[in-house]
N, C-alpha and C positions, 0 to 999 in steps of 0.2 A: 646940306646935300644939294647938289646942283640939279635942279629939276629938268634942265634942258639937255642933259647929256645921257648917252647910253640907253635911250628909251625908244624902242621901236613901236611898241603898243602900250597904251596906258589905260588903266581903268581905275576909277576911284569912286568911293561912295555908293557902291551898289548894296551896301548893308541896310537892311530894314530892321536890324536888331535893336537899335537903341534910338529913341526919339531925339536924344540930345545931339545926334549927328545926322539926323535925317534931312535937315535943311540943306547942309552942305553936301550930304550924300547923294542927293538927287538933283542938284542944281545943273543948269545947262552947261556950266563951266567945267564941272568935274564929274558929273554923273553918267557920262556916256563913254563907251569904249572908243578910242581914237586910233584907227588903223592907218598908218602912214602910206601914201600911195606907192612908194617903192616896194614895201613888203607885200602889199596887195597885188601889185603887178607880178612880183615873183611867184606869188601863190597861183596866179592864173597861168603861169608859164610851166606848170608842173606836167602838162600833157604835151608830149611831142611825138608826132607821127603815130598817134594811137597808143603810145606806150608811156606809162607813168614813170617819172624819175623819183629819186629819193626825196622825201618831204624835208623841208627846211627844219633843222633840229630845234631852233629857237621857237618857231611857230608851233611845233609839236609839243614842246615843253609847256608853252603858255596855254595851249588848248587843253592838254591833259590836266593841267592844274585847275582850270576852270571846270572841267567835267568832275573832278574829284570834289571841288567845292560844292557843286550842285548835288552830288551824291550824299555827302555827309552834312550838308547844311551850313558850311562855313560861310561867314559873311564879313570877314575882316577886309578892309580896303587895302589894296597894294598896287604897286606899279608893275605893269606887265612888260618888264624888261628881263632879259635872261638872268642876270646876276641877282636881281631883286626877287624874282620868282623862286630861284633856288634858295635864297635866304628865307623866303616865306615858307617853303616846304620844310626847311630845317626847323623853323619856328614851330611848325605844327607836328614835328616828329614826336613819337611816343615818349622817348626818354626825357625830352625837354618838358613836355607837358606833365609827366609824372613827377619830375623834379619840382615843378611849380606846385603841384598838389601837396607834395611832401613838405615843402617850405611853408606853405600856408597853414597846414595842419600843425607843423612843429611850432610855428610862430604863435598860433592860438594856444597850444599846450603849455607855453611858457608860464601861463597864469598858475599852473600847478606848482611851480617851483619858486615863483616870486612872492614876496610878502604881500598879504598874508598867505602863506603857503600851506599846502596840504601837510598834515603832521608827518614828520620824518622825511619830507621831500624838499626841504628848503635848500636853496643854493644861494651863495653870496650874490649881491646885485651885479657885480662886475662879471660873474659867470653867465648869468642870464642875458646881460647886455651883449656879451661877445656872441652868444648864440643868435640873439635877435639881429645883430649887425650882419651876421652871415646870411640870414634870411633876407634882410633888406638889400644886401648886395645882389642876391639873385633876382629880386624884384626889379632892381635898377637895370640889371643886365637884360631882363625880359622886356622892360620898357624901351631901352635903347635899341634892342633888336627890332622891335616893331617900328620904331622911328626910322630905322635904316631903309626898310622896304616900303614906307609910306611917304607921300608928299608931306612936307612939313606943315603946309597949310591945313591939310585934312587932319593930321595928327593933333595939332594944337586945338582945332575946333571940336575934337571929340572929347566930351566931358569925362568919359571914363578914364582916359589917359591923364587928364588934369587931376582927377581925384586921386589916382594912384600916386602921382608925383607929389601932390600936396601931403598925403598921408606919410610918405617916406620922409619928406623934409620935416614935417611936424614931429615925427617920431625921433629923428636925429636931434632936433632941438630939445625935445623933452628929455632925452638921455643926457644931454649936456647939462640941462638945468637940474636934473635929479642928482647927478654926480656932485655938482657944486653945493646943492641944498643939503644932501646927506652928510657932506664933509664939514659944512659950516654950522648947520643947526640940526643935528640928527634927532633931537628930542622934540621937534616941532611937527612930527608926522609928515615926512616928505611924501609927495604924491606923484605917481606916474600917470599924468593926465591924458596921455595919448593911447593908453591901452584899450579903451573902448572903441577906438577906430580900427582895430585890427580886422574885424570881420569885413570891412570895406574891400579888402583884397579879394575876398571870395566873390564879391559882386562885380567888381570893375575890371578884372582881367577877362579877355575874350573867351577864355576856356570855361568861364562860369555862365554859359549862355542860358541854361534852363533856369537857374536861380535868379539871374538878372531879368529874365522874362517875367517871373513872378513878381519881382520888385517893381518892374515897370507897370504891371497890372495894378499894384497897390498905389503907385504914384499917380496913375491916371484916374483911379477911383476916388482918392481922397478929396480932390476939389469938389466932386459932385455930392459927397456926403457931408461936407462941411456945413452946408446950409441946414441939413437935418440935425446935425450934432449941435449947431448953434441954438436952434429952437429947443432941442432936448435939454441942453444945459440951462437955457433961459427959463424953461418950465420948472426945473429943479430949484432955481433961485427964487422963483415966484412962490412955489409951494413951501420953500424954506421960510419965507416971510410969513406965510399963513400959519405954519406950524409954530413959529416963534410967538405970534400973537395969540394963538389958541391955547398953548400950553405953558407959556412962560410964568404966569402968575398963579398957576393952579397947584403949586407945591407938589408936583408929581416927581417921583424918583424911580430909577431902575431898581430891581430887587437887590443889587449889590450896594445900593445907597448912592450911586453916582447921580448927578443932576440930570434931569430929563428936558431936553430942548431948552437950555437956559441961555445959549448964545447963538448968534446967527450962523457962525462957521460950523458949529457942531450940528445944527439943523441941516445944513447943506450936506455935510458928510454922511450923516445917518440916512438921509433920504437917497443919496447917491448909492450907498451900499444896499438900500432896500430895493433899488432897481435890479440889482444882481441877485436878489432873493436870499442873500447870505444871512441877513439878520431878520428874516421874516419867519414867524410873526413876533419875534422877540421885541422889536422896536415898537410894535403897535400895542402890546398887551398892557403896559402901564396906563396908557390913555384909555384903552378899552375897558379896563377895570374901573376907571373913574366914571366913565359914561359910555353906554353902548353906542351912542350917536357918533362918537369920535371914530368908530370903525369906518364910517362913511368917508371920512377924509382920506384914509389910507387906501380904501378901495378905489376911489376916484383917481388918486395919484398913480396907483399901479396900472390901472386901465390906460391912462394917458401915456405915462412915461415908459412902462414896460411893454404892454401889449400893442400900443399904437406906434410910438416913436421907434422902439427897437425893431419892430416889424418893417417899418419904413426904411430904416438903415439897411436891413438885410435885403429888402426889395431893390433899393438903389444900388447896392453892391452887386447883386445878382444881375441886374440889367446891364451894368457896366462890364461885368465879366463876360456876358454873352457878346456884347459889342466888341470887346477887345479880342475875344477868341476868334470871331469872324475876321477881324483885321489881321491877326497873326496868321491865320490860314491863308488868306489872300496874299499877304506879304511873302510867306514862305514859297508859295507856288510861283509868284512873279519873279522872285529872286532866283529860283532854280531855273526858270525859263530864260531869264536874261543872261545868266552865266552860260547856259548851253548854247544860246543863240550867238553869243560872242565867240565861243569855241568853234562853232560851225563856220562863222565868218572867217576865222583864221585858217580853216582847212579846206574850204570849198573851192571848187573849180567850175568853170563854165562848160556845160554840155548842151549845145544847142541854145535853147531859150531858158534853160533851167540851171540853177546852181546846185551842185551835188557834192557829196563826199564819196570818193572812189574807194574801191576795195583795197588797193594797196595802202592808201592813207588810213583806212580803218584798221588794217592789220598793225600798222605801226602805232596807232593810238592805243589799241587794246594791249599791245605788248608793254606799253608804258603804264597803263592803268592796272592791268592784271598780269604782272610778269609771271613767266613760267607756265602759262596756259598753252595747250596744244593748238595746232592750226585748225583742227576739227572744232574745238571749243570756240575759237575766234569766228569761224565760218558760221556756226550755229547761232551765235549771238547776233550777227548781222542779218541772218535769215529771219530771225524773229522781228527785227526792226524794219526790215524791207517789206513794207505792206503790199507794194504792187509788183514784187518779184522782178525788179529791174536791175538787180545786182549793184545798185548804187543807193545812197541814202540822201533823200532831200531833207530840207529843214524840218518839215512836219514830222518825219520819222525820227530824225536825230533828237528832237525835243523829248522823245520818250526814253532816251538813253538812261537817265537817272533811275527811272522806274525799273528798267531791265537789270541794272547793276544791283538793285536791292533784292532781286530774286536769286536765290542760291542755285547754282548749276554744278552738279557733281558728275564725275566719271565713275566707272566701275571700281577703280582702285581707291577712290575716295570713300566709297561706301563699304569697303571690306573691313572686317574686324581684324585685330592682330592674329587671332587664332586662325582665321580663314587665310590670311596671307602666308603664315609660316607653317601651318598644319592643315592644308586644304583637304587632304584625304580623310582626316579625322573629322573636321568640322562639317564637311559635306557628305559624310557617310549616311547611309539610309537611317540608321538608328538615331544619329544626331538630328537629321531632318525631322523625324517624327517627334523627337523631344522638343525641338524649337517650335514645331507646330502647336504642341500642347501649351507651351509657355506663352505663346502669342494669343491663344484663345481667350475670349472674354470670360469663360467659366474659370479659368485659372485665377483671374483677378477677383471674381465673385467669391471663390473659395477662400482666398486670403482675407478679403473684406469680412467674411463670416468669422474667420479666426480672430481678426482684430476685435470684432464685437464680443466674441466669447472671452477674449483676453480681458476686456473691460469688465465683464461680469465677474471674472475671478478676482480681479483687483478690488472690485466693489465689495465682495464678500470676504476680502482679506485672506485669500487662499494662496499662500506664497509658494507651495510646493510645485505649482504649475509654471513658475517663472522660467525655469530652465527649458522646459518644453517649448514655450512660446518664443523664447529668445533663440532657440536653435532653429525652429521652423521659419521664423522671420529672416534669420541669417541665410537659410537655404533659399528663400525667395529672392533675396538680393543677389546671391551667387548665380541663380538661374537667369535672372535678367541681365547680369553682366556677361554671361556666356552668350546669350542670344543677341543682345544689342551691341556689345562691345563697349569699351570705356567711354568713347567720345559721344556716342548716341545716348548712352545711359545717363551721362551727366547733363544732357540738355534738358532733362525733365526735372522739374522742381521737386516732385514727390519722391523721386529716386534719391536725390540729394538729402531730402528730409529723412528718408528711411535710413540711409547710411549714417547720418549724424545721430539719430535717436538710438538705433540698434547698436551702433558702434560704441556710443557712450554707455548704453546699458550693459553691453558685454564687458567693457572695461570695469564698470562699477561693480558688476557681479564678481569678477575675478578678484578685485581688491577686497570686496566683502568677504569672500571665502579665505583669502590669504591672511587678512587681519582679524578675522572673527566677526560674527554677526553683531551689529549694533543697530539700534533703532534708527539712528541718523543715516546709516548706509542703506538700510532697507527702504527708508522713505525716499532716498535719492533714486533707487532703482524703480520704485513704484511711479515716481513722477516721470521718469524717462519713458516707461512703458505706457503710461496714460497719454503722453504726447502722441504716441503712435495711433491712438484712437482718432486723432484729428483727421487721419486719412479718410475716415468715413464721410467727410465733407464732400469728397469727390462724387459719392453716390448721388448727392443732391443735384449735381450738375446734369444728370440725366432726367431730372424732373423739370418740366417746362416752367412751373411757377417760380422755381428758385434759380433757373439758369441765368436770367438777366442780372439778378443780384450778384451771383458769383462771378459772372463774366465782368461785371463792372468793377468788382473788387480786384480781380486779376489785372484788368487793363489799366486801372488808375494807380496801380502800385508804384510805378516810377514817379508819377506826379506827386503822390503822397510823400515820397522821399524828398522831392524838390521843395514842397511846402514845409517839410520837416527842417530842411536847411534854412528856409526863411525864418522859421520860429527860433532856430538855434542862433541865428544872427541877432535877433532881438534879445534872446536870453543872455547871450554873452555880453552884449552891450549893457544891459541893465544889471547883470550880475557883477561886472567889473565896477560899475558906478556904486552899486550897493556895498561892495567890499571896501571901497575907499571911504564911504560915509559911515557904515555901521559896524565894520570889523572890530571885534574886541569888546563891544558893549554887552553882548549876550554870549554865554558859553554853557556847554553841557557838562555838569559834574555828577549827574545823578540826582535823585530826589530824597535820598536818605543820608546825605553827608552831614557831618557835625561841624566842620570848619565854617566859621561865620563868613569868611571871605568867599565861600563857594555856595552859600545859600542863595536861593531865588535866582538861579542861572548866573550867579556871580555878580548880580546887580540888585541892590536893595530897592531900587525903584520899581521892581517887578513884584514886590510883595503885595498881596491882595489884588492881583490883576488876573483877568481871564487867561492871559497868555501863560502865566506860571501855573494857574489852577488846572489848565488843560494839558500840562506837561509838554509845552512846545519849545523847550530850551534848545533842542537840536535844530530847530529852524533858525539858523543864523547865517551870517555872512563872513564867517571866519576863514573860509577858503572857497575856492571856485566850485568844488563839488557840492558843498553844502548850499552855496548860493544858487546853483542850478536846481537843486531840489526845491528851494523856496520859490524859484521862478515857476516851476511846474505846479506847485500848490496854489500859487496865486492865479495861474491859468485855469485851474479846475474851479476856482471861485469860492467853493464851500469853505467857510470859516476864514476867508482871506482878511476880513476886517479884524479878526482876533489877532492874526499875525501882525497886521498893521499896528494895532493898538500896543503891542509889545514894544515895537521900535519907537513909537510915539512916546511911550512912557520913559524910555531911556534917553531920548533926545528931546524933541519938541514936536508940536503939532505940524510944523513945516514938513516933517517926514511924510505926511500924508500926500504931498505933491508927488513924491517919487512913486508911491504905490498907485496913485491916481493915473499918472502918465503911463505906467506899465499896463494898467487895465485898459485904458483907451487904445493904446497901440496894439497890444497882443490879443486882447479878448474882443473888444468892440470891432476893430478893423480887420486884423489878420485872420482871426478864427471865423469871422463872418465871410471873408473872402474864400476861406477854405470850405465853408459850408456851401457857398455859391458854386464852387468848383464841383463838389460832390453832387449837388442837385443837377447841374448841367450835364455832368458825366453820365449820371443815371438816365436822364431824359434822352440824351443822345443814344446811349446803348439801347434803350427800350425802343426808340424810333427806328434805329437801324436794323432791329430784328424784324420789323414789319415791312421794310421795303425790299424790293428785289435785290439779288446779289449784286454788289458793286465790283466791277472788274475794270482794270486799266486796259489800255490797248494792248500792252505787252502780255498780260494774263490771257486775254482773249485769243491772241495768236498762239500762245503756248498750248492752250486747250484745243485750238483748231488743229494743231499738228499732233496732238496727243503726246506731248513731251513732258508732262508732269508726272510726279511720283504716283503710281497707282493707275496710270492711264495707258491705254493701248495705242501705240503709234498708228496713224492712218495708213502708212506705207512703210516698206522695209528700208527705203532710202529716199533722200531728197537731193535735188540739185543744189550744191553750194554756190555762193557768189564767186568762188574762184574757178568754177566750171567742173570741179570734182564732185563726186557723189559723197554724201554724208550718210553712213550706215547708222540707222536708228536702232537696229536690233542686233547688230554684230553677229548675224547668223544664228542667234540663239532662239530656242523655243520659248515663247512667252509664258509666264506663269499663269496659272488658273486665276482669272480675275476675281472669282468669288472668294477664293482662298486669300487673295491679296487684299481685297477690300474688307473682308470680314462682314460683320453685320452693319449695313449702311445706316440704318436708323439709329443703331447704338452709337455709331461713330459721330453722327450729326449732333446727338443730344448729350452725349457724355462728355464730361470735362477731361476724361482720361481714356482716349481711344485705345483700341486693341493695338498691341505692339506691331508696328509695320515691319514687313520682311524686306528690308532694303537690299539684302543679298541677292534677291531674285530680280531686282531691277537691272536691266541690261542697257549698255550704252550711256549716252548723256541724258541726264534727267534734271528737270527743274523742280525745286521744292516750293510749291505754291502754298501760301497760308490761307486758311479759311477767313471769311469775313469776321467771325467771332474771335479770331486769334490776332487780328490786326488792331493796332492802336487806333483809337477814335480819330486822332489827328491825321493819321494816314488815310483813313476812309474819307474824312472830310476833304482832304487835299485831292483825292481821286474824284470826289463828287464835283468839286469846284473846277478841276481841270476839264471835266466833261462839259462845263458851261462855256469854256473859252473857245475861241477860234483856233484853227489848226496851228497857226504861227503867231498867235497873239502873245505879246510879252508883257503887257500890263503897263500901268503908269510908272513914272520915274520918281515920284515923291510919296512919302508916307501919308501926307494929307490927302493926296489923290486916291491912295489905297482905301482910306477910310470912307471916301465918298463913292467908291467904285461899286456899281450895282448892275446886275444883268437880270432881265426878266425871262425866266425859263420855268418849265414845269419841274417840280421837285428840285429847287435850288438850295444852295447853302443858306441863303437868306430865309427861305421858307422853313428849312429844317431847324434852324437855331433861333 
């Protein structure tokens, strides 16, 4: 790609997303937007004799793309030339992104069909290779697409791109080697050694931003905890020597007859397992039975290695997580501001001594960003940003555009239900209005909560005759809410979706039960589904202050829990595939009462007289990806993980311990501790944010000042728009009774499930503001940090500068975290 042609405006490296590209991303050479003088000159010639001309189409496209990047948090580097920006927008289109997600998921799922395959799901190796080649082809297309709209220098320096390219090449090489191997020597256990690398596609494509952020956190944390882990492992080695000298010559054995601390490696292994408490006090009892004084050795060991070193590991990880969280917040705010500032520079004109964005330019920009919106909609958005009512936007105001675009703005037609649109006379009839008022009232919710509790009592006493009554009354509740809210608003609430799933499934299960005849299995299914309904009572605890922070924390960290679930899945898949290649076929489940000698002891005579077989663990094997995943989870839980390990050691060798040791260090010691640190910090932040005054952005403050939020009364019937026309805020309608609209304010503040809002009575354009306790912690912290910055401050240009960036203010991000 010729970097010197067809580029009027260039930007590279504004990404703070990955440390591997931050050095080049913020260098003086590529880290700044470069606006060529001819383009800038033409931008300043947009005002002629007091009348604005049409904005240059290319500048509008570039600026709108930068605004969209700031809104959604995109941080991929690209060339700001028209054809490259169009290619970049296509790259971020929904169908290409979902095609990537499908290919990644499909590529990972191939392990179900590859040897060793899930029973009855095996596909010949050439079939799975064809499907994998299809996925690799799309990955290659995606990579080349990104290469097209990026400078080659920046693309090559980005480690993510290199990792994806190397995994593709290694996979193709592996496929060729496997084809040759399986045709030349099929009996020598051919291995697909590239399969554990498949999860790297999740991490290294730009679309996996959240999970990549979690892995970046892990990568930055590991160097700091390596010193602690080194001392921890060294202490185990030292205590292993002590144990060997203490017990070697005392002729102590385990109850099973196995030797007790007879060689150094067994000492190290048993003591490491003891730190996880999985074999406590089993490993101590033989020595304790010999002499009570030997208990002192194990007590001292656990105090040092478990309670001290493991606590230090958690503290180190927590401290790094806090530091990384602050840096992520700063980087996100600075990146957003830098992109908006570059967009402003492309659109600005000179008005006296001030550079501004005119109304005509604003209209064209909004039509690109929010196509299909009315002129009134466009005018009102500018009115919110225009802090000094000058009918133009300066840079200070324009930097708040991203916050404004995140606030939902609807018109009357957007808030109407289907029934109101097509049958207004029925829906707005007096009887219908009274019915809607009843359904929206908090006592309607209290009544059904009471019925849920009563339903639980009937299930507890096993009184099945009431099932149809409760099923019918709960179905009636769902239909009432659907009528009042409409399908769109109804599905925005989690508990409504939960109700539909549980009651719908229970309704179908009941019909099937009656059609096929009552059986215990079907009755149990119905009971389980109705018991799930009782979980709705959790909402009641949201109105109790003692539980509110806990419940809000659980709600707000839900998406992040999914992200860390993705991180754990990556490790699971990696270790599961390796485990399948090493241990597949050694252990099988045939039941425990078989007479066939070849199927005794999990199909392997080496398991005779082992704890693994005695505990009936034969189903814990690596014979397919699903069973391997179950083993991974059991190892994560830790309890009895040494018994599982001992089974695979018995059928292979003691070297197998290295595999299980590596998994424990990676997933339990590091990843789960990072997850624990995340939970701790999330709770502390949620608790702290409940004690500080409400945090509002400039945009939210202006919306409240004009009274344009849902449930607010406009301060005036109309306001002067930037175009000179009046914006009617009430559309000549009588305002609803605010007491009726707001319901019980105290109940609304404290309950996790407020009274159903009557959006049908909201007239004109209305903004949907979220409460503090409904905002993500990350959003609140960004708002707090933005309050610390200067009006037009864009921040440092390198990630290392972001880490060292500090401001001294009252109640700052630094003080809070």
